[in-house]
C-alpha positions as CSV (number, residue, x, y, z in Angstrom):
1,M,0.0,-0.2,-0.2
2,D,2.8,2.3,0.7
3,D,3.2,2.8,-3.0
4,E,0.3,4.0,-3.9
5,P,-0.5,7.0,-5.0
6,M,-2.1,9.6,-2.7
7,W,-5.2,10.0,-4.7
8,A,-6.1,6.7,-5.9
9,A,-9.7,6.1,-6.2
10,A,-11.5,4.1,-8.7
11,R,-12.5,6.6,-11.2
12,V,-11.8,7.8,-15.1
13,V,-10.2,11.4,-15.7
14,A,-9.4,12.5,-19.2
15,P,-6.5,14.9,-19.4
16,T,-7.3,18.7,-20.3
17,P,-5.5,20.1,-23.4
18,G,-2.8,23.0,-22.0
19,S,-1.8,23.5,-18.9
20,A,-3.8,24.1,-15.4
21,I,-1.5,26.7,-14.4
22,T,-1.8,30.3,-16.0
23,I,1.5,32.2,-16.2
24,P,0.4,36.2,-15.6
25,E,0.6,37.9,-18.8
26,N,2.5,40.5,-17.3
27,V,5.7,38.4,-16.9
28,N,8.7,39.5,-19.2
29,E,9.9,36.6,-21.1
30,F,12.9,34.7,-19.8
31,A,14.3,31.5,-19.9
32,I,15.1,29.1,-17.1
33,K,18.7,28.5,-16.8
34,G,19.9,25.1,-17.1
35,N,21.3,24.8,-13.7
36,H,18.3,26.0,-12.4
37,L,16.2,22.6,-13.9
38,T,19.0,20.5,-12.6
39,L,18.1,21.7,-9.4
40,V,14.3,21.4,-9.3
41,K,14.4,18.2,-11.1
42,G,16.8,16.8,-8.5
43,N,13.9,17.4,-6.0
44,Q,11.1,15.7,-8.1
45,F,7.9,14.5,-6.5
46,D,6.3,11.5,-7.2
47,G,3.0,11.7,-5.6
48,R,3.9,8.2,-3.7
49,T,2.0,8.2,-0.2
50,K,6.1,7.2,1.3
51,I,7.2,10.9,0.4
52,D,6.1,13.9,2.4
53,P,4.7,16.6,0.1
54,H,4.6,19.0,2.4
55,K,8.5,18.3,2.5
56,H,8.7,18.7,-1.5
57,I,6.8,21.8,-1.4
58,Y,9.1,23.3,1.4
59,E,12.7,22.3,-0.4
60,F,10.6,23.2,-3.9
61,L,10.4,27.1,-2.3
62,G,13.7,27.0,-0.7
63,I,15.3,26.3,-4.6
64,C,12.7,29.0,-6.3
65,N,14.2,31.7,-3.4
66,M,17.5,31.2,-4.5
67,L,16.6,31.9,-8.2
68,Q,16.7,35.4,-9.4
69,Y,15.5,36.5,-12.6
70,R,15.5,40.2,-13.7
71,D,12.0,41.9,-14.0
72,T,10.2,38.7,-13.1
73,E,8.5,38.0,-10.1
74,N,9.2,35.1,-7.9
75,E,5.7,33.6,-8.0
76,A,5.8,33.4,-11.9
77,V,9.4,31.6,-11.6
78,R,7.5,29.0,-9.0
79,L,4.7,28.7,-11.3
80,M,7.0,27.9,-14.2
81,M,9.0,25.8,-12.1
82,F,6.7,23.7,-10.5
83,P,5.4,21.2,-13.0
84,L,8.8,20.5,-13.7
85,S,9.5,19.5,-10.2
86,L,6.4,16.9,-10.3
87,T,6.9,13.1,-12.1
88,E,4.4,10.1,-12.4
89,E,0.9,10.0,-10.7
90,A,2.1,13.6,-9.2
91,K,2.7,15.1,-13.0
92,T,-0.4,13.1,-14.2
93,W,-2.8,14.7,-11.4
94,L,-1.2,18.1,-12.6
95,D,-2.0,17.3,-16.2
96,E,-5.4,16.2,-15.2
97,L,-6.6,19.4,-13.6
98,N,-8.6,21.5,-16.3
99,E,-6.8,24.3,-18.3
100,G,-6.4,27.5,-16.5
101,T,-7.7,26.7,-12.8
102,I,-4.5,28.0,-11.3
103,E,-3.5,31.6,-11.8
104,T,-1.4,32.1,-8.6
105,W,1.1,30.3,-6.0
106,D,-1.4,30.4,-3.4
107,E,-4.4,28.6,-5.4
108,L,-1.6,25.6,-6.6
């Protein structure tokens, strides 16, 4: 049972096209640096019950707080990078949310 996804249930959900996360329109265009991607991908959450999701969020925010992009709010960086911190069932969960339902970090 330890290896079951947290939200395991007898249901079928069709993935929605597009992302559930909406990046604010006023965000300046920027490229995420490769070493920053490596940090985030080194702390991926798969959604299994044996891994603490609160610890994942805490570590993810710690990584994001170290990153600075000129003329870009940290919230936008978090929203853009968070999907990269998920894998397996956790990524499936995010992909199954309706398009555009998350607009802020607090909503996420």
